[in-house]
N, C-alpha and C positions, 0 to 999 in steps of 0.2 A: 052589748057590753055587760057580763068580761067577755072575754078574749081569751081562748086557750090556746098555745102553741104546742103540739107535742113534738121535739127535737129527736131522732136516732131511736124511734120506736117503729115497731114492727106496724104499718098500718092496719092488719086485718087485728089483733090484736089492742091496738089502740082505739081503733073503730067500737068495739065490741065495750072494751074499760070503760070508753066513754058515755056508751049511751046508758052505764047504769051508774058512773059519777057524775052527770048533768042534776037526775034527782034531788041526790043528796048536797050536791051544792046548792041548788037552789032551795034549799030548809036552810044551809049554813049562814049563806049570803042575804037571803030575804028578798030576793027577786024572782018572777017569771022565768021559767027555762026557758023558753023561744026570748028572751032577751043574751044568751050566751051563745058564742059561735065558739067552735073548733075547728084547729087543721092538724095536720100531722106532716109535718114537713121533713123531710128528704135531707139528712143533712150526710155530709160524708168529712166525716173528724180527721182533724191533721196532726191531733196530738194524742197521746198515752195519759192515762187513760181515759176514754172513752166512756162521760158517762152521761146518758138519756137524763134531759133535758125538761122539763115542763115551766113556760112563762107564759104565765097569767097578766093578761094585760088589764086594769080594771080602773075604777075610784077608788081609792083608798080605802080599807074601810079599819075598824077596831082591832087592834092585834089579836085579841081573846077570836075574834073572826077568822083574820089570815090564818093565825094557829089554825084550828080547825079546818078551815080550805085543806091546808097546808096536810096535816093527817088525812082527810077525805082522800086526796091525791095523791100521796103516799101508802095509802091503802088500796087503791085501784091499779096505781103501777106495779104493785106488788105482783094483786090475783090476773094481772094481762103476761105475768110471770120475768119482770124486770125486778131481780134483787136488791138493787142500787139506782137512785134517780136523783137529779138535784131540782127542786120545785123554787122557782123563782117569781117575786111580785115585784109587779112594774108598773108604778102607781101613773095615774093622769087626772090630771085638769078639769076637772066640768067645765070650764073656759076653754079647754085646747080641744073639746072633743064636739065632730060637728056630726049629723045627718042630713041627707039630700040638701048640703049648701048649709045648714042653718044649725046657730049654735044652741046644743040646750042649753044652758044654765043660762 
């Protein structure tokens, strides 16, 4: 945890951008890189405009940390060739997070 879901992005470009992004997010958030997971979700948009979206599922952080993470994600998606993308944070309570059947909090 944190988990990043890239929706509507080119898979190869997203993979390269994520490799560069995770060390930066690790510094911003203050957690080891191996705590992150990332996926590229194949999406078929049914509405226009179709803006690629990055969903960040995580334990909520201070607003300044969230803002810095959003900027880093924005820069990574721009570097991957996306001129516009949405970044959305989805907070998860520690009491709702389980690993191997055990609650971590």
